[in-house]
N, C-alpha and C positions, 0 to 999 in steps of 0.2 A: 638492491638486493639485500634481504635480511632474513634472519632465522626467527620464526615466530615462537610463541610459548610452548607449542607442541613439538618443536624441533624441526619443523618443515620450513623449507626455503620459500620465501615470498619474493616475487619479482614484480616490480612496478613497470609495466610496459611503457607508459608515458615517459618515465625516467630514462629508459633505454633509448626511445626515440629522440628525446631532448639532448642526450649526451653522445650519441654516435655521430660520426661524420655522415653527411647527406647521402653519399654513395653507399655507405654501409646500411643506412636505413632503407634505401631503395632495394638493395639486395635482400635484406631481411623481409621486407614486405613482399617482394616477388616470391620468395620461398614460402612464406606463410600463405599467400594467396592460392597456392597449389595444394594446401593441406585440406583433406576431406572435411575436417571439423570446421575450419574457417569457411569453406565453400558452403557448407550446410547452413551456418549462421547467417551468412550474407544472403543466400537464397531465401531463407525464411524472412529476412527483412525486405527483400525485393518483392516477394509474393504476398506476405502477410502483414508487413509493416513492423514486425517485432521478431526477436529471436524466441525460441521456445521458453526461455526464462524471463521474457518481458523486456529485454534490452533493445535499444535501437540507436542508430547514429543520428546525426542532425537531420531534421526535417524542415522543409520550407512550407509556408502556408499560402504563398502567392500563386498566381497562375503560371508564372515562368519558373521552371525548376532551377534551383540555385544550389542544391547540395548534390553530392555525388550519388547518393541513393536515389534521389528524385530524378536526376539526369539519367541514371541507369534504368529506372522504371519506365521513363519515357522512351528510351531506346528500345527496350524490350517490347513495349506496347506497339511502337511503330514498325518493328521488325517481326512481330508475331506471325504474320502470314508466311513470311519467308522461312522463319525458324520451324514452323509447323510443317510446311511443305518439305523442307530438307529432312526433318525427322521422319515423316511418313515415308519418303523415298528410301531412307536408310532402313527402316523397318521392313518395307516391301522387298528390298534386296536381301535382307536376312531371311525372310520367309521363303523367298525364291531359292536361295542357297540351301536352306533346310529341306525344301521339297525336292530339289535336285539330288541331294544326298540320299534322301529316303527312297526316291525312285531308283537311283543307282543301286542301292542296297537290295531293293526288291528284284531288280533285274538280275543281279548277281545270284540271289537266292533261287529264282526260277531257272536260271541257266544251270546252276549246280544241281537242282532238283531234277531237271530233264536229263542230265548226264547219268543219273542213277536209274532212270526208267527206260 
């Protein structure tokens, strides 16, 4: 960690990884992996191959995936059907719930309206 010429603190992530105990590094990575900005950049790499600013982790060029990004891309590709089915089912449940709430609201409205007539 150092202060740059503009007075801002600069942190070298690799330096942190190299100097923390392994269990602390794992804990830090677990925490970072749940951060929205980290998820976005990893998702960009998984789907597009690059972050929005043109960064990427290690890539393999052989047929057998040998980097974590390539292994994850293979897992996603192989599980795409299941992921899509689960997401569609989840969205259908949400639509059904919204429809049920809408119908209940209309039923209550009509019941109230009839009580005044």
